[in-house]
N, C-alpha and C positions, 0 to 999 in steps of 0.2 A: 587420618588418612581419608576417611569418608568425607570430611569437610572440604578437603582439597579437591577431591574428585568432583564433588557437587559444584564447587566454585568453577572448576574448569569447564564442566558441562554447561553451566549457566553462561559463562563468557562466550562459548562457542555458539550457543543458541542466540544470544543477543547479537553477535556478529552476523549470524546467518540472516536474522530479521533485517538488520541494518543494510546488508548487501542486497536483499531481495526487494526492498522498497523501490529503488530506482528501476528495477526490471519491471515491476508492476506499473509504475508511472509511464514507462516507455510503451507498454502494451496498451494502456489507455490512450496515450497520445496518438498511437498508430490507428486505433480502432475508431476514435471519435469522429474524424472527418468522413468516414464511410458509413457511420451509423445513421439509421433512419429513425431519428427521435424527434419528438416535438420540442418546441422551444423550452418548455418547462423541464423536461427530462434532460435536455442538453445542458441547461443551466445547473441542474442538480449534479450531473456528472462532473462538470467543470469545478463546482464548489467542493465536491468530495475529493477530486484530484488535487486541488489547491490545499485543502485541509491535510491530505495525506502527505504532501511535500513539506508543509509547515511542521507537522508532527514529526516527520523524519528528521528534519533539521534540528528539532528540539530534543532529539534522542528518544522520543516516545514511539518506538517502532511497532509495538503491538497495536497501539491506537492508530498509527499510520496504516498498518496493514488492514485494519478493520475498515477504515474509510476508503482505502483503495479497493478493497474487496467489494464494498457496496457499489462503487462506481463501475467496477467490472461486471457486477451482476446486472446492473441496469443496461449495460452495453451488450450483455449476453455472451461475454467471453470468460474463459476459465483462467 
């Protein structure tokens, strides 16, 4: 019974991360045009955003959220 419960919790957590990646990408997409960043930081945010999307599509949601979180940090958004 404990194994089943653990499996169900893991599945819901994975689904939550998977569903949250696009929300984070959208937030970055909305903030980037308004951001006051130099060319280097802008390029870094774009790379992290692209990496996050690629990782999301590969099913690596934790890594995707890490990359997207770094991009959001540079942009100064939560």
